[in-house]
N, C-alpha and C positions, 0 to 999 in steps of 0.2 A: 510189228510184233511187240518192242518193246512196252507200248503203252497197256498192253493185256499183262504182260509180266509186272510193270510196276504197278496197275489195280490190284494183280493176287498178292503182291507181297504185302500192297496197304493192308485188302483182306486179312491176312494173317494176324499183321500186326494189330487192326483193328478189333478182330474175335480176342487176343490175347489180352488188350486191355480190357474187353467188357468181362472177359471171367475174371481176372481180378478184380473190379470194380461190385460185380454183379455178387462173389463169395466173401466180399469184407462188410458191405451193408447187412445189418440188422435182418434177419428173418423175418422181422413182423412189418418190414418195407415192403409196399404194393410193389408188382412187378414194372407198373409205370413207373415208378420210381428209379428203380433200379436204370432202367433203361434211361430215363432222362439224365441221371449220372454219370451213365458210360457213354451216349451220344457224343458230348464235346470232346474227349478223348480220345474216342473211334475218329471223330474227324481228322482229327491233329493227328493219330499215329498213322492215316491211308494217306495223309496228305504229305510226309517225310519221303516215301521212296519218289512222289510223285516230282517233289522239287527237285530230288536226288539226282532224278534223271531228266530235268527240263523239258516235262510234259506238262499238258493243262492242267489244272488244280480243281476242274469242277467235279472229275470221276471221284473225288475223296469225300464230295456230301454225299451223296447219296451209297455208298460201296459202308463209309465208316461209320453212317446210322446204324443201316440194317445191319454189320458185323459185328458192333460193339452190342446192339440191342438188343440181338439174337443171344448171344454170348452171357449177356448181362441177366439174360429173363430165366434163361434156362442154368448158370449158374447159383443164380438168387433160390431158383425153384428148388436145387437138389441141399444146397446148405437149409435152406428152411426147412427141406424133411427131414435131414437129417440131426437135424435141432428138437424137432418135432418128437421123435424119435426115440433121442436120449433123454429127454423128461417126461415122455411118457404121453400120456392122455390130455394133460396139463397146457397151462400157457406157453406161449412161447417168447421168451422175452430175453435167453440169454444168443450169444452168439452163436456159428455155426461147431462144433468140434474143433479142435485142435487140426486133427490128423483130416477131416476131408478141404480144410483150406489149405491145406500143404499139398494136398493130390492137384487140387484146382488151381491151384501156383503153378504146382511143378507142370500141368498141361499145358498153362499159357507161355512159358518159358519154351518147351517144347513146339508149341506151334510156331511161336514166333520165330524160334531157330532154324524148324526146318521152312517156312516160309521166305526166310531170307536167304537162304541157299537154294532151295527149290522149290519155286515161287509157287506153280499151279497146286502143292499141295495143300495151298488153304482153299482151294477148292472144294478138298475132301472133308477137311474141319468143317467146312460151312455145312454140305452136304450131310454128315455126321451130327452137327447141332440142331438142324431142322428136323432129322431123322428122331433122333432123342427127344425136343421138343415134343413131337406130334404123336410119340407113343404113349410118352409120361401123359398127355393130355386125354387119347384114347383110355389108358386107363384110369385114370380118373373119373374118368364119364361110366367106367364097368363099374367100378369101386361099389355104389350103390345102386346097381339098375337091378338088385332083387328086391329093393326093398318101393320100387317103384309099382311093380306090379299085384302088391298083395292091396286088396283092398279090403 
């Protein structure tokens, strides 16, 4: 059971790292760039609790990659949307608004602290990020649905 708790704690720390990396990168960065930037930090953040619990390190690779990658992609998408709305229909060259960055970093701190003391809570955070990513993708697909049926 200690291995599962250490993995859950590592997942929470990887999600926190991914959230921060995804929001501080420029909104013009593609999703794969945010995932590539967050993946090494996610693996390191996930490995830290495993080393502290004297558990094997191999779970840190897939859990850290998935947790940080998902969090970075979602937070980059949120930051890019906020920057797009702030500038209007023009090109997105600026950083995300400071308030959005602050809220995402605060959420990352909360996820990290809660997953340190209540390790299985990171599973809820991962599920919430997956749901948010799926719902944003579905909303984006429906956005131009009416234009496709006009011929």
